[in-house]
Legacy VTK file of the C-alpha trace (Angstrom):
# vtk DataFile Version 3.0
C-alpha trace
ASCII
DATASET POLYDATA
POINTS 207 float
16.347 -4.774 22.329
16.403 -8.074 19.881
18.709 -10.469 20.956
20.086 -12.532 18.356
20.554 -16.691 18.048
23.910 -18.049 19.391
26.405 -15.047 19.819
25.508 -12.489 21.390
26.575 -9.045 20.058
28.608 -7.032 22.737
25.652 -4.640 23.075
23.240 -7.452 23.347
24.987 -9.481 25.762
25.107 -6.274 27.982
22.173 -5.445 27.611
20.974 -9.344 28.886
23.084 -8.804 32.079
21.420 -6.092 32.974
18.359 -7.241 35.135
17.084 -3.289 35.585
17.894 0.172 36.094
16.494 1.796 38.961
16.282 5.622 38.371
16.263 7.541 41.368
15.620 11.034 41.308
15.587 14.075 44.486
12.835 16.009 46.100
12.949 19.202 43.691
13.857 19.188 39.972
17.887 20.595 40.973
19.037 17.335 42.489
20.952 15.016 41.234
19.180 11.609 39.474
21.326 8.442 39.700
20.519 5.344 37.097
21.439 2.120 38.934
22.235 -0.776 36.879
21.283 -3.924 38.934
23.979 -6.727 37.137
23.953 -9.753 38.895
24.705 -8.934 42.793
25.962 -6.037 42.366
24.320 -2.044 41.620
26.625 0.266 39.840
25.328 4.089 40.210
25.956 6.258 37.513
24.864 9.932 37.867
22.417 11.256 34.998
24.990 14.198 34.375
27.955 11.041 32.932
24.994 8.484 31.681
26.111 9.474 27.949
29.456 9.083 28.604
30.287 4.849 29.225
33.887 6.043 31.208
32.054 6.169 34.465
29.858 2.507 34.246
33.042 0.743 32.636
35.190 1.941 35.668
32.489 0.577 37.754
31.916 -2.520 35.875
35.313 -3.328 36.347
36.108 -3.134 39.724
32.701 -4.901 40.360
33.572 -8.033 38.894
37.024 -7.499 37.841
36.780 -7.740 34.376
35.931 -5.516 31.146
32.613 -4.593 30.199
31.532 -5.731 26.983
32.666 -3.400 24.288
30.602 -1.012 22.240
30.671 2.323 20.941
28.814 5.278 21.346
26.102 4.957 19.257
25.320 1.704 20.891
25.441 2.738 24.412
23.256 5.019 23.582
20.903 2.499 22.557
21.745 0.495 25.216
20.677 3.646 27.653
17.311 4.277 25.748
15.836 0.601 25.609
16.909 0.119 29.432
14.669 3.367 30.044
11.777 2.063 28.074
11.991 -1.542 29.237
13.663 -2.343 32.522
13.423 0.753 34.241
11.574 1.716 37.648
11.668 5.398 39.113
11.550 6.432 42.679
12.187 9.291 44.679
15.811 9.309 46.350
15.013 8.663 50.588
17.759 10.521 51.550
17.344 13.834 51.293
20.399 15.912 48.774
23.075 18.081 50.770
21.102 21.388 49.692
17.428 19.705 50.793
19.173 19.111 54.157
20.334 22.950 54.518
17.046 24.244 52.892
14.929 22.122 55.508
17.179 22.905 58.888
17.638 27.048 57.914
14.447 27.394 57.141
13.139 25.877 60.711
15.787 28.199 62.250
14.578 30.831 60.294
10.956 30.215 61.513
11.314 30.804 64.889
11.463 34.980 64.261
8.300 36.420 64.879
6.068 38.044 62.433
6.148 42.137 62.872
4.569 44.656 61.082
7.426 46.566 61.972
10.174 47.447 59.817
13.000 47.953 61.769
12.239 44.498 63.864
12.955 42.831 60.717
16.248 44.963 60.003
17.191 44.366 63.365
16.772 40.479 62.935
14.207 40.061 65.147
11.349 38.737 63.111
9.847 38.697 59.824
7.825 41.744 57.966
4.489 40.777 57.377
4.780 43.030 53.452
2.241 43.858 51.746
2.793 44.464 48.162
1.687 48.410 46.591
-1.007 46.772 44.398
-2.153 45.413 47.578
-2.538 42.209 46.012
-0.064 40.020 47.528
1.449 39.446 50.961
4.782 37.558 52.706
7.089 38.047 54.560
10.297 39.322 55.036
13.610 39.802 55.538
16.576 41.447 54.229
19.294 40.027 53.105
21.917 40.480 55.365
20.172 39.125 58.059
19.206 36.025 55.952
23.180 36.100 55.778
24.363 36.370 59.101
21.546 33.521 59.441
23.245 31.597 58.011
26.781 32.473 58.627
25.780 31.665 62.610
24.296 28.090 61.612
27.322 26.782 60.590
26.027 25.040 57.497
27.976 25.716 54.173
26.204 26.309 51.253
26.130 29.874 48.656
23.306 32.755 49.274
22.211 31.292 44.965
22.005 28.077 45.660
20.090 28.479 49.263
17.641 30.594 47.340
17.480 28.392 44.639
16.331 25.268 46.608
14.243 27.016 49.202
12.579 28.487 45.885
11.674 25.024 44.741
10.622 24.355 48.312
7.829 26.425 47.952
9.131 28.053 50.871
9.938 31.274 49.397
9.736 33.619 46.011
12.670 33.141 43.324
15.684 35.671 43.679
16.037 38.464 46.002
13.615 41.323 45.087
14.226 45.134 46.575
11.636 45.473 49.716
11.478 49.604 50.956
11.910 49.272 54.560
9.618 52.114 55.861
11.011 54.888 54.693
14.606 53.737 54.757
16.272 52.691 51.220
15.271 49.624 49.402
16.718 46.568 50.780
17.469 43.075 49.069
15.155 40.764 50.770
14.358 36.851 51.102
10.316 37.246 50.508
8.936 33.835 52.194
5.543 32.402 51.719
3.380 32.822 54.900
1.900 29.615 54.753
4.544 27.648 54.428
6.571 29.692 57.426
2.824 29.242 59.269
2.941 25.883 58.390
6.503 25.494 60.243
5.476 27.687 63.010
2.668 24.856 64.059
5.041 21.854 63.558
7.961 23.663 65.236
LINES 1 208
207 0 1 2 3 4 5 6 7 8 9 10 11 12 13 14 15 16 17 18 19 20 21 22 23 24 25 26 27 28 29 30 31 32 33 34 35 36 37 38 39 40 41 42 43 44 45 46 47 48 49 50 51 52 53 54 55 56 57 58 59 60 61 62 63 64 65 66 67 68 69 70 71 72 73 74 75 76 77 78 79 80 81 82 83 84 85 86 87 88 89 90 91 92 93 94 95 96 97 98 99 100 101 102 103 104 105 106 107 108 109 110 111 112 113 114 115 116 117 118 119 120 121 122 123 124 125 126 127 128 129 130 131 132 133 134 135 136 137 138 139 140 141 142 143 144 145 146 147 148 149 150 151 152 153 154 155 156 157 158 159 160 161 162 163 164 165 166 167 168 169 170 171 172 173 174 175 176 177 178 179 180 181 182 183 184 185 186 187 188 189 190 191 192 193 194 195 196 197 198 199 200 201 202 203 204 205 206
């Protein structure tokens, strides 16, 4: 963003004050993304979902500097964000895991303590993964009925909706998307979490 000679416009002044922005992304695409505005000796952190509206930035600016931020309109703020992204941005991955990623990994460790069995009753009772081969014989996965998975989550003490857990584990390449119905032996089909064998076996080796 070009700077004018003499007095700067509020938009130019604000842009010039910002030394850099650090865009912090999480481990998986659904993790929060944060913009860190480095201004003098302060770092103002704004979640990307609140970035287009300047309100969150203005509140943090006032708290940090005890004075209002230079007044710019919505179009000018959008231009500032665009120019910062091109000229002053660093992009890094977050050092700390998001809450959902942390919980998913902790639960995956617990789940992978189970044995792997060819007996459907072992899976239904929660003793083991079912080593499941798809009817066409083209794919294999290690299956756990949804009710068993829910019991494991409840007993762990972690608080996370199962749909969020499923999505996070899918993004971490631990399991297939969703909870597809699988037939266990000659019984009825049951909603099932289908885990990738490579992911399970790797976790068991590390454990």
